[in-house]
PyMOL commands that place a pseudoatom at each C-alpha (Angstrom):
pseudoatom trace, name=CA, resn=MET, resi=1, chain=A, elem=C, hetatm=0, pos=[-10.858, -151.589, -35.946]
pseudoatom trace, name=CA, resn=LYS, resi=2, chain=A, elem=C, hetatm=0, pos=[-12.497, -152.872, -39.373]
pseudoatom trace, name=CA, resn=VAL, resi=3, chain=A, elem=C, hetatm=0, pos=[-16.147, -152.946, -39.808]
pseudoatom trace, name=CA, resn=PHE, resi=4, chain=A, elem=C, hetatm=0, pos=[-17.081, -154.897, -42.976]
pseudoatom trace, name=CA, resn=LEU, resi=5, chain=A, elem=C, hetatm=0, pos=[-20.626, -154.714, -43.879]
pseudoatom trace, name=CA, resn=THR, resi=6, chain=A, elem=C, hetatm=0, pos=[-23.322, -156.285, -45.561]
pseudoatom trace, name=CA, resn=GLY, resi=7, chain=A, elem=C, hetatm=0, pos=[-27.005, -157.265, -46.189]
pseudoatom trace, name=CA, resn=LYS, resi=8, chain=A, elem=C, hetatm=0, pos=[-28.415, -154.610, -44.245]
pseudoatom trace, name=CA, resn=GLY, resi=9, chain=A, elem=C, hetatm=0, pos=[-25.828, -153.378, -42.454]
pseudoatom trace, name=CA, resn=VAL, resi=10, chain=A, elem=C, hetatm=0, pos=[-24.708, -151.511, -45.264]
pseudoatom trace, name=CA, resn=GLU, resi=11, chain=A, elem=C, hetatm=0, pos=[-28.303, -149.151, -44.710]
pseudoatom trace, name=CA, resn=TYR, resi=12, chain=A, elem=C, hetatm=0, pos=[-26.614, -147.998, -41.256]
pseudoatom trace, name=CA, resn=GLN, resi=13, chain=A, elem=C, hetatm=0, pos=[-26.843, -144.511, -42.026]
pseudoatom trace, name=CA, resn=LYS, resi=14, chain=A, elem=C, hetatm=0, pos=[-30.277, -144.673, -43.314]
pseudoatom trace, name=CA, resn=LYS, resi=15, chain=A, elem=C, hetatm=0, pos=[-31.869, -147.148, -40.419]
pseudoatom trace, name=CA, resn=SER, resi=16, chain=A, elem=C, hetatm=0, pos=[-30.188, -144.876, -37.176]
pseudoatom trace, name=CA, resn=THR, resi=17, chain=A, elem=C, hetatm=0, pos=[-32.794, -144.777, -34.891]
pseudoatom trace, name=CA, resn=GLU, resi=18, chain=A, elem=C, hetatm=0, pos=[-33.013, -143.076, -31.300]
pseudoatom trace, name=CA, resn=LYS, resi=19, chain=A, elem=C, hetatm=0, pos=[-32.574, -146.613, -29.743]
pseudoatom trace, name=CA, resn=PHE, resi=20, chain=A, elem=C, hetatm=0, pos=[-30.049, -148.043, -31.862]
pseudoatom trace, name=CA, resn=ASN, resi=21, chain=A, elem=C, hetatm=0, pos=[-28.023, -144.864, -33.234]
pseudoatom trace, name=CA, resn=THR, resi=22, chain=A, elem=C, hetatm=0, pos=[-25.652, -146.534, -35.836]
pseudoatom trace, name=CA, resn=VAL, resi=23, chain=A, elem=C, hetatm=0, pos=[-24.861, -143.128, -37.111]
pseudoatom trace, name=CA, resn=GLU, resi=24, chain=A, elem=C, hetatm=0, pos=[-23.210, -141.957, -33.796]
pseudoatom trace, name=CA, resn=GLN, resi=25, chain=A, elem=C, hetatm=0, pos=[-21.604, -145.408, -32.964]
pseudoatom trace, name=CA, resn=ALA, resi=26, chain=A, elem=C, hetatm=0, pos=[-19.949, -144.926, -36.638]
pseudoatom trace, name=CA, resn=GLU, resi=27, chain=A, elem=C, hetatm=0, pos=[-18.741, -141.411, -35.807]
pseudoatom trace, name=CA, resn=LYS, resi=28, chain=A, elem=C, hetatm=0, pos=[-17.665, -142.526, -32.291]
pseudoatom trace, name=CA, resn=LEU, resi=29, chain=A, elem=C, hetatm=0, pos=[-15.056, -145.953, -34.485]
pseudoatom trace, name=CA, resn=LEU, resi=30, chain=A, elem=C, hetatm=0, pos=[-14.287, -143.580, -37.432]
pseudoatom trace, name=CA, resn=PRO, resi=31, chain=A, elem=C, hetatm=0, pos=[-12.517, -141.107, -34.913]
pseudoatom trace, name=CA, resn=ALA, resi=32, chain=A, elem=C, hetatm=0, pos=[-10.869, -143.691, -33.059]
pseudoatom trace, name=CA, resn=GLY, resi=33, chain=A, elem=C, hetatm=0, pos=[-8.583, -144.910, -35.770]
pseudoatom trace, name=CA, resn=GLY, resi=34, chain=A, elem=C, hetatm=0, pos=[-11.578, -147.849, -36.957]
pseudoatom trace, name=CA, resn=LYS, resi=35, chain=A, elem=C, hetatm=0, pos=[-12.758, -148.096, -40.816]
pseudoatom trace, name=CA, resn=ILE, resi=36, chain=A, elem=C, hetatm=0, pos=[-16.248, -148.660, -42.203]
pseudoatom trace, name=CA, resn=LEU, resi=37, chain=A, elem=C, hetatm=0, pos=[-16.323, -151.022, -45.048]
pseudoatom trace, name=CA, resn=ALA, resi=38, chain=A, elem=C, hetatm=0, pos=[-18.938, -151.934, -47.086]
pseudoatom trace, name=CA, resn=CYS, resi=39, chain=A, elem=C, hetatm=0, pos=[-19.872, -155.436, -49.624]
pseudoatom trace, name=CA, resn=GLY, resi=40, chain=A, elem=C, hetatm=0, pos=[-20.335, -154.176, -52.899]
pseudoatom trace, name=CA, resn=THR, resi=41, chain=A, elem=C, hetatm=0, pos=[-23.203, -157.035, -54.027]
pseudoatom trace, name=CA, resn=CYS, resi=42, chain=A, elem=C, hetatm=0, pos=[-25.054, -155.366, -51.107]
pseudoatom trace, name=CA, resn=VAL, resi=43, chain=A, elem=C, hetatm=0, pos=[-24.643, -151.735, -51.924]
pseudoatom trace, name=CA, resn=LYS, resi=44, chain=A, elem=C, hetatm=0, pos=[-25.716, -151.857, -55.447]
pseudoatom trace, name=CA, resn=SER, resi=45, chain=A, elem=C, hetatm=0, pos=[-28.232, -154.232, -55.172]
pseudoatom trace, name=CA, resn=ARG, resi=46, chain=A, elem=C, hetatm=0, pos=[-30.358, -151.256, -52.763]
pseudoatom trace, name=CA, resn=ASN, resi=47, chain=A, elem=C, hetatm=0, pos=[-29.279, -149.084, -55.577]
pseudoatom trace, name=CA, resn=GLN, resi=48, chain=A, elem=C, hetatm=0, pos=[-26.906, -146.732, -53.629]
pseudoatom trace, name=CA, resn=GLU, resi=49, chain=A, elem=C, hetatm=0, pos=[-23.676, -146.136, -53.546]
pseudoatom trace, name=CA, resn=GLY, resi=50, chain=A, elem=C, hetatm=0, pos=[-19.953, -146.096, -51.551]
pseudoatom trace, name=CA, resn=THR, resi=51, chain=A, elem=C, hetatm=0, pos=[-19.852, -142.979, -49.505]
pseudoatom trace, name=CA, resn=GLU, resi=52, chain=A, elem=C, hetatm=0, pos=[-16.781, -141.831, -47.716]
pseudoatom trace, name=CA, resn=THR, resi=53, chain=A, elem=C, hetatm=0, pos=[-17.470, -142.710, -43.972]
pseudoatom trace, name=CA, resn=CYS, resi=54, chain=A, elem=C, hetatm=0, pos=[-18.732, -146.387, -46.013]
pseudoatom trace, name=CA, resn=PRO, resi=55, chain=A, elem=C, hetatm=0, pos=[-16.588, -147.189, -49.309]
pseudoatom trace, name=CA, resn=ILE, resi=56, chain=A, elem=C, hetatm=0, pos=[-17.277, -149.997, -51.240]
pseudoatom trace, name=CA, resn=ASN, resi=57, chain=A, elem=C, hetatm=0, pos=[-15.691, -152.650, -51.317]
pseudoatom trace, name=CA, resn=THR, resi=58, chain=A, elem=C, hetatm=0, pos=[-15.010, -156.696, -52.608]
pseudoatom trace, name=CA, resn=MET, resi=59, chain=A, elem=C, hetatm=0, pos=[-14.848, -160.170, -51.286]
pseudoatom trace, name=CA, resn=LYS, resi=60, chain=A, elem=C, hetatm=0, pos=[-11.166, -160.325, -51.626]
pseudoatom trace, name=CA, resn=ASP, resi=61, chain=A, elem=C, hetatm=0, pos=[-10.939, -157.044, -49.647]
pseudoatom trace, name=CA, resn=MET, resi=62, chain=A, elem=C, hetatm=0, pos=[-13.615, -158.923, -46.934]
pseudoatom trace, name=CA, resn=TYR, resi=63, chain=A, elem=C, hetatm=0, pos=[-10.891, -161.707, -46.783]
pseudoatom trace, name=CA, resn=GLU, resi=64, chain=A, elem=C, hetatm=0, pos=[-7.603, -159.274, -46.395]
pseudoatom trace, name=CA, resn=ILE, resi=65, chain=A, elem=C, hetatm=0, pos=[-9.620, -157.933, -43.176]
pseudoatom trace, name=CA, resn=ILE, resi=66, chain=A, elem=C, hetatm=0, pos=[-10.501, -162.038, -41.494]
pseudoatom trace, name=CA, resn=LYS, resi=67, chain=A, elem=C, hetatm=0, pos=[-7.219, -163.266, -42.535]
pseudoatom trace, name=CA, resn=GLU, resi=68, chain=A, elem=C, hetatm=0, pos=[-5.445, -159.999, -40.671]
pseudoatom trace, name=CA, resn=SER, resi=69, chain=A, elem=C, hetatm=0, pos=[-7.292, -160.341, -38.025]
pseudoatom trace, name=CA, resn=ASP, resi=70, chain=A, elem=C, hetatm=0, pos=[-7.175, -162.219, -34.706]
pseudoatom trace, name=CA, resn=LYS, resi=71, chain=A, elem=C, hetatm=0, pos=[-11.106, -161.954, -33.690]
pseudoatom trace, name=CA, resn=VAL, resi=72, chain=A, elem=C, hetatm=0, pos=[-13.634, -161.769, -36.006]
pseudoatom trace, name=CA, resn=VAL, resi=73, chain=A, elem=C, hetatm=0, pos=[-17.214, -161.663, -35.034]
pseudoatom trace, name=CA, resn=THR, resi=74, chain=A, elem=C, hetatm=0, pos=[-19.966, -162.791, -37.264]
pseudoatom trace, name=CA, resn=PHE, resi=75, chain=A, elem=C, hetatm=0, pos=[-23.910, -161.936, -36.412]
for i in range(1, 75): cmd.bond("trace and resi %d" % i, "trace and resi %d" % (i + 1))
show_as sticks, trace
zoom trace
């Protein structure tokens, strides 16, 4: 499973709370073979940098993910 984060989603490591523990969820996803990708524009506009667990990617990368996927969820 690949997750492409945009907007506020790229802040998941900073915004994790006890009720919505996004870091814990990511820690479950990654060892199971999942991959988290972040929109480069969204990361840079928030004065952040990519991380090992959430590297910066491009719109071309997002297009490839969608093209390869049998299911796409947006919200």
